[in-house]
BAKE-50071 format. One record per residue: residue in one letter; residue number from 1; x, y, z negated of N, C-alpha, C in turn. Coordinates in Angstrom, 3 decimals, padded with zeros to 6 digits. Example, Ala and Ser with C-alpha at 12.3 -4.5 7.8 and 13.67 -1.06 7.14 Angstrom:
<recs>
REC   residuo   num        n_u        n_v        n_w       ca_u       ca_v       ca_w        c_u        c_v        c_w
REC         a     1    013.190   -005.690   -007.800    012.300   -004.500   -007.800    013.200   -003.300   -007.800
REC         s     2    012.850   -002.250   -007.080    013.670   -001.060   -007.140    012.900    000.030   -007.870
</recs>
This chain:
<recs>
REC   residuo   num        n_u        n_v        n_w       ca_u       ca_v       ca_w        c_u        c_v        c_w
REC         m     1   -017.760   -008.195    009.441   -016.574   -007.713    008.765   -015.396   -008.624    009.130
REC         k     2   -014.297   -008.030    009.515   -013.117   -008.787    009.900   -012.383   -009.273    008.653
REC         t     3   -011.887   -010.501    008.722   -011.073   -011.004    007.617   -009.605   -010.951    008.041
REC         f     4   -008.756   -010.768    007.065   -007.321   -010.645    007.304   -006.588   -011.771    006.590
REC         p     5   -005.371   -012.054    007.025   -004.574   -013.058    006.311   -004.340   -012.619    004.870
REC         r     6   -004.004   -013.579    004.044   -003.634   -013.261    002.660   -002.438   -012.316    002.684
REC         v     7   -002.381   -011.441    001.693   -001.303   -010.451    001.631    000.063   -011.132    001.636
REC         e     8    000.172   -012.311    001.006    001.438   -013.042    000.958    001.958   -013.395    002.347
REC         e     9    001.062   -013.460    003.330    001.456   -013.769    004.704    001.882   -012.526    005.486
REC         l    10    001.675   -011.355    004.901    001.945   -010.105    005.599    003.152   -009.344    005.069
REC         v    11    003.494   -009.560    003.809    004.594   -008.809    003.180    005.607   -009.780    002.586
REC         p    12    006.851   -009.331    002.413    007.873   -010.221    001.855    007.810   -010.357    000.333
REC         h    13    007.004   -009.555   -000.339    006.931   -009.589   -001.807    006.249   -010.862   -002.294
REC         r    14    006.624   -011.285   -003.479    006.000   -012.435   -004.132    005.714   -012.066   -005.585
REC         p    15    004.715   -012.722   -006.184    004.434   -012.440   -007.595    005.684   -012.658   -008.443
REC         p    16    005.910   -011.863   -009.416    005.002   -010.844   -009.951    005.135   -009.478   -009.275
REC         m    17    005.974   -009.351   -008.267    006.167   -008.045   -007.635    005.223   -007.786   -006.460
REC         l    18    004.362   -008.716   -006.135    003.335   -008.486   -005.130    002.187   -007.777   -005.846
REC         l    19    001.978   -006.506   -005.543    001.078   -005.684   -006.340   -000.254   -005.369   -005.675
REC         i    20   -000.360   -005.552   -004.358   -001.649   -005.327   -003.706   -002.352   -006.670   -003.545
REC         d    21   -003.685   -006.628   -003.524   -004.445   -007.877   -003.536   -005.082   -008.272   -002.213
REC         e    22   -005.499   -007.294   -001.430   -006.183   -007.649   -000.188   -006.126   -006.508    000.811
REC         v    23   -006.218   -006.884    002.080   -006.352   -005.923    003.167   -007.844   -005.767    003.439
REC         v    24   -008.302   -004.532    003.457   -009.711   -004.232    003.691   -009.948   -003.852    005.150
REC         e    25   -009.020   -003.075    005.712   -009.169   -002.604    007.082   -007.790   -002.307    007.648
REC         a    26   -007.572   -002.667    008.897   -006.326   -002.342    009.587   -006.675   -001.685    010.911
REC         l    27   -006.054   -000.547    011.137   -006.271    000.225    012.349   -004.934    000.460    013.029
REC         p    28   -004.920    000.888    014.276   -003.635    001.148    014.938   -002.777    002.182    014.209
REC         e    29   -003.415    003.112    013.483   -002.646    004.157    012.813   -002.453    003.958    011.314
REC         g    30   -003.045    002.929    010.735   -002.878    002.742    009.294   -003.681    001.583    008.750
REC         i    31   -003.785    001.548    007.416   -004.395    000.402    006.744   -005.066    000.847    005.454
REC         r    32   -006.057    000.064    005.033   -006.657    000.223    003.705   -006.503   -001.102    002.976
REC         t    33   -006.024   -001.026    001.756   -005.863   -002.212    000.927   -006.564   -001.975   -000.410
REC         r    34   -006.582   -003.022   -001.218   -007.224   -002.920   -002.526   -006.332   -003.568   -003.577
REC         v    35   -006.350   -002.952   -004.756   -005.638   -003.471   -005.922   -006.666   -003.640   -007.038
REC         h    36   -006.778   -004.850   -007.559   -007.691   -005.135   -008.666   -006.852   -005.233   -009.939
REC         l    37   -007.006   -004.277   -010.830   -006.195   -004.250   -012.051   -006.868   -005.045   -013.163
REC         t    38   -006.063   -005.882   -013.807   -006.533   -006.687   -014.935   -005.590   -006.454   -016.116
REC         p    39   -005.949   -006.948   -017.289   -005.021   -006.833   -018.421   -003.697   -007.560   -018.172
REC         y    40   -003.664   -008.450   -017.155   -002.473   -009.240   -016.859   -001.715   -008.740   -015.631
REC         s    41   -002.134   -007.628   -015.063   -001.437   -007.069   -013.905   -000.005   -006.701   -014.290
REC         p    42    000.938   -006.883   -013.349    002.316   -006.478   -013.638    002.370   -005.003   -014.051
REC         f    43    003.188   -004.732   -015.041    003.432   -003.387   -015.566    002.294   -002.828   -016.416
REC         m    44    001.277   -003.644   -016.714    000.177   -003.185   -017.560    000.671   -003.036   -018.997
REC         t    45    000.349   -001.926   -019.617    000.655   -001.660   -021.020   -000.670   -001.408   -021.740
REC         p    46   -000.640   -001.266   -023.050   -001.895   -000.933   -023.744   -002.526    000.370   -023.240
REC         s    47   -001.730    001.282   -022.712   -002.255    002.548   -022.180   -002.706    002.422   -020.728
REC         g    48   -002.293    001.380   -020.028   -002.575    001.198   -018.611   -001.274    001.123   -017.827
REC         i    49   -001.377    001.255   -016.521   -000.196    001.267   -015.655    000.076    002.719   -015.298
REC         g    50    001.291    003.171   -015.551    001.631    004.547   -015.224    001.315    004.859   -013.774
REC         s    51    000.719    006.014   -013.530    000.269    006.344   -012.178    001.421    006.481   -011.188
REC         a    52    002.648    006.606   -011.651    003.798    006.631   -010.735    003.894    005.327   -009.949
REC         m    53    003.344    004.236   -010.497    003.350    002.958   -009.788    002.530    003.039   -008.509
REC         g    54    001.706    004.050   -008.399    000.917    004.229   -007.193    001.770    004.353   -005.940
REC         l    55    002.967    004.916   -006.083    003.856    005.013   -004.925    004.193    003.621   -004.397
REC         e    56    004.393    002.662   -005.278    004.667    001.289   -004.841    003.429    000.661   -004.201
REC         y    57    002.236    000.969   -004.712    001.014    000.474   -004.060    000.927    001.009   -002.636
REC         l    58    001.271    002.279   -002.454    001.274    002.867   -001.109    002.300    002.169   -000.217
REC         a    59    003.510    001.973   -000.740    004.577    001.350    000.051    004.239   -000.093    000.421
REC         q    60    003.682   -000.854   -000.501    003.317   -002.234   -000.177    002.164   -002.281    000.824
REC         s    61    001.301   -001.279    000.783    000.245   -001.207    001.791    000.847   -000.953    003.169
REC         a    62    001.849   -000.083    003.237    002.548    000.143    004.512    003.194   -001.154    004.992
REC         a    63    003.782   -001.923    004.077    004.390   -003.204    004.449    003.329   -004.156    005.011
REC         a    64    002.139   -004.159    004.409    001.058   -005.008    004.916    000.643   -004.567    006.318
REC         w    65    000.642   -003.256    006.562    000.311   -002.758    007.901    001.330   -003.239    008.927
REC         f    66    002.626   -003.147    008.576    003.657   -003.680    009.469    003.428   -005.167    009.721
REC         g    67    003.036   -005.900    008.666    002.769   -007.325    008.818    001.613   -007.604    009.770
REC         v    68    000.539   -006.825    009.661   -000.600   -006.988    010.566   -000.164   -006.702    012.003
REC         l    69    000.580   -005.608    012.219    001.045   -005.278    013.575    001.931   -006.379    014.138
REC         s    70    002.829   -006.902    013.309    003.726   -007.970    013.767    002.942   -009.216    014.165
REC         r    71    001.960   -009.583    013.366    001.149   -010.765    013.685    000.374   -010.565    014.982
REC         q    72   -000.137   -009.359    015.195   -000.904   -009.083    016.407   -000.036   -009.221    017.659
REC         s    73    001.268   -008.947    017.530    002.154   -009.055    018.687    002.892   -010.397    018.718
REC         g    74    002.522   -011.317    017.829    003.096   -012.654    017.836    004.426   -012.786    017.133
REC         g    75    004.823   -011.783    016.389    006.110   -011.833    015.699    005.960   -012.004    014.204
REC         a    76    007.105   -012.118    013.562    007.138   -012.218    012.102    007.223   -010.818    011.508
REC         p    77    006.743   -010.633    010.273    006.858   -009.325    009.636    008.318   -008.864    009.558
REC         r    78    008.519   -007.574    009.724    009.859   -006.993    009.657    010.136   -006.516    008.245
REC         a    79    011.388   -006.581    007.858    011.785   -006.074    006.552    011.824   -004.552    006.594
REC         g    80    011.398   -003.934    005.521    011.442   -002.488    005.397    011.830   -002.107    003.984
REC         m    81    012.252   -000.871    003.818    012.645   -000.395    002.499    012.133    001.023    002.298
REC         l    82    011.482    001.255    001.178    011.063    002.597    000.810    012.323    003.413    000.551
REC         v    83    012.543    004.469    001.326    013.794    005.218    001.203    013.599    006.666    000.779
REC         a    84    012.397    007.199    000.892    012.201    008.594    000.519    010.746    008.835    000.154
REC         c    85    010.566    009.765   -000.756    009.234    010.211   -001.136    009.241    011.730   -001.059
REC         r    86    008.547    012.258   -000.079    008.491    013.709    000.098    007.623    014.352   -000.980
REC         s    87    006.527    013.674   -001.319    005.649    014.173   -002.381    004.822    013.015   -002.922
REC         y    88    004.473    013.126   -004.189    003.528    012.189   -004.805    002.918    012.916   -005.994
REC         e    89    001.610    013.047   -005.972    000.901    013.709   -007.061   -000.277    012.855   -007.476
REC         a    90   -000.439    012.728   -008.794   -001.565    011.969   -009.342   -002.340    012.862   -010.301
REC         t    91   -003.643    012.704   -010.296   -004.483    013.474   -011.214   -004.798    012.694   -012.480
REC         v    92   -004.311    011.472   -012.562   -004.467    010.651   -013.764   -003.082    010.221   -014.232
REC         a    93   -002.937    009.996   -015.523   -001.646    009.547   -016.053   -001.497    008.038   -015.937
REC         f    94   -002.621    007.313   -016.012   -002.591    005.856   -015.999   -003.717    005.296   -015.141
REC         f    95   -003.448    004.114   -014.580   -004.486    003.303   -013.961   -004.856    002.256   -015.014
REC         d    96   -006.151    002.009   -015.194   -006.615    001.166   -016.297   -007.028   -000.229   -015.856
REC         a    97   -006.872   -001.187   -016.766   -007.371   -002.544   -016.524   -008.865   -002.450   -016.232
REC         g    98   -009.308   -003.234   -015.259   -010.707   -003.229   -014.862   -010.987   -002.321   -013.675
REC         q    99   -010.054   -001.432   -013.350   -010.256   -000.552   -012.201   -009.883   -001.265   -010.904
REC         t   100   -010.543   -000.855   -009.831   -010.162   -001.269   -008.490   -009.666   -000.029   -007.768
REC         l   101   -008.457   -000.123   -007.227   -007.859    000.988   -006.504   -008.007    000.732   -005.010
REC         d   102   -008.547    001.708   -004.303   -008.604    001.652   -002.842   -007.416    002.468   -002.334
REC         v   103   -006.522    001.799   -001.622   -005.274    002.412   -001.177   -005.316    002.546    000.343
REC         s   104   -005.017    003.736    000.830   -004.973    003.918    002.281   -003.670    004.608    002.658
REC         v   105   -003.072    004.132    003.746   -001.869    004.771    004.285   -002.050    004.946    005.785
REC         r   106   -001.466    006.022    006.286   -001.543    006.335    007.708   -000.153    006.695    008.196
REC         c   107    000.251    006.087    009.286    001.546    006.373    009.891    001.471    007.745    010.553
REC         v   108    002.460    008.605    010.272    002.463    009.957    010.838    003.700    010.209    011.697
REC         s   109    004.373    009.141    012.114    005.524    009.269    013.004    005.489    008.127    014.011
REC         a   110    006.331    008.225    015.014    006.415    007.161    016.006    007.112    005.945    015.397
REC         l   111    006.686    004.771    015.823    007.334    003.535    015.376    008.548    003.248    016.249
REC         p   112    009.624    002.703    015.655    010.752    002.288    016.498    010.355    001.084    017.349
REC         d   113    011.057    000.886    018.451    010.819   -000.291    019.282    010.976   -001.551    018.447
REC         r   114    010.354   -002.615    018.909    010.321   -003.888    018.162    011.687   -004.343    017.660
REC         d   115    012.725   -004.195    018.446    014.044   -004.702    018.060    014.969   -003.621    017.505
REC         r   116    014.437   -002.452    017.201    015.281   -001.360    016.717    014.937   -000.997    015.291
REC         q   117    015.903   -000.433    014.625    015.704    000.063    013.270    015.261    001.511    013.352
REC         g   118    014.695    001.997    012.264    014.333    003.400    012.256    013.476    003.774    011.069
REC         l   119    013.309    005.066    010.923    012.537    005.639    009.831    011.089    005.838    010.280
REC         v   120    010.153    005.439    009.426    008.730    005.596    009.705    008.119    006.365    008.539
REC         k   121    007.383    007.421    008.853    006.789    008.278    007.823    005.304    007.984    007.661
REC         f   122    004.844    008.071    006.405    003.461    007.782    006.059    002.889    008.852    005.139
REC         r   123    001.572    008.981    005.194    000.793    009.713    004.191   -000.184    008.710    003.611
REC         g   124   -000.405    008.811    002.310   -001.321    007.865    001.703   -002.093    008.458    000.546
REC         a   125   -003.151    007.757    000.165   -003.990    008.178   -000.947   -004.492    006.951   -001.695
REC         i   126   -004.751    007.162   -002.975   -005.337    006.128   -003.826   -006.641    006.689   -004.369
REC         e   127   -007.692    005.909   -004.207   -009.004    006.314   -004.697   -009.501    005.317   -005.726
REC         i   128   -010.214    005.815   -006.706   -010.970    004.984   -007.642   -012.425    005.385   -007.438
REC         p   129   -013.186    004.598   -006.689   -014.573    004.989   -006.409   -015.387    005.121   -007.701
REC         i   130   -016.158    006.188   -007.763   -017.063    006.409   -008.891   -018.476    006.503   -008.326
REC         e   131   -019.342    005.573   -008.748   -020.723    005.515   -008.276   -020.790    005.545   -006.752
REC         g   132   -019.878    004.816   -006.107   -019.874    004.685   -004.661   -019.236    005.843   -003.914
REC         a   133   -018.886    006.912   -004.613   -018.283    008.074   -003.953   -016.768    008.024   -004.093
REC         p   134   -016.046    008.475   -003.061   -014.580    008.478   -003.158   -014.108    009.441   -004.230
REC         n   135   -013.075    009.062   -004.923   -012.472    009.885   -005.965   -010.958    009.722   -005.830
REC         v   136   -010.320    010.614   -005.097   -008.878    010.521   -004.865   -008.153    010.881   -006.161
REC         v   137   -007.310    009.946   -006.630   -006.572    010.174   -007.873   -005.069    010.295   -007.647
REC         a   138   -004.595    009.995   -006.438   -003.169    010.138   -006.135   -002.995    010.268   -004.629
REC         e   139   -002.000    011.066   -004.238   -001.667    011.241   -002.825   -000.162    011.376   -002.696
REC         g   140    000.358    010.930   -001.559    001.788    011.051   -001.363    002.202    010.943    000.085
REC         e   141    003.436    011.372    000.346    004.091    011.222    001.640    005.410    010.520    001.388
REC         f   142    005.684    009.502    002.192    006.889    008.710    001.962    007.406    008.175    003.286
REC         s   143    008.652    007.699    003.257    009.283    007.141    004.457    009.817    005.754    004.166
REC         v   144    009.674    004.899    005.169    010.151    003.510    005.111    011.175    003.328    006.227
REC         y   145    012.271    002.672    005.897    013.267    002.360    006.921    013.083    000.917    007.344
REC         l   146    012.819    000.714    008.634    012.694   -000.650    009.187    014.047   -001.154    009.611
</recs>
């Protein structure tokens, strides 16, 4: 199993706004990350974390993917900004303390050249595995401006 740098080395976010915990897999077309929710996770309420926060988990996963690509080419991570959400649907209202979220994003557009700015489109999903089987609880399409 391949190990990856700490998320702090891949994205510009810092606690308490660093919301993803680890990179599980990085591929040329996308990434899988994990979020471990605790009672002390940012934005946790007695009801849980509103599932709309899943869009930020997807976006930070995309940022981690950019960070992995930058490291592979010997560069520093590039700054990006979530600028559009084409769709986001969740089948749950809240994510609960004690859950582990498996987050996957896949790039669905061409990347701009290393020194150029541009819009990059992604599709992503959030799963909460139940008894080892995937259980997709949120999906979305979004764009990041590099």
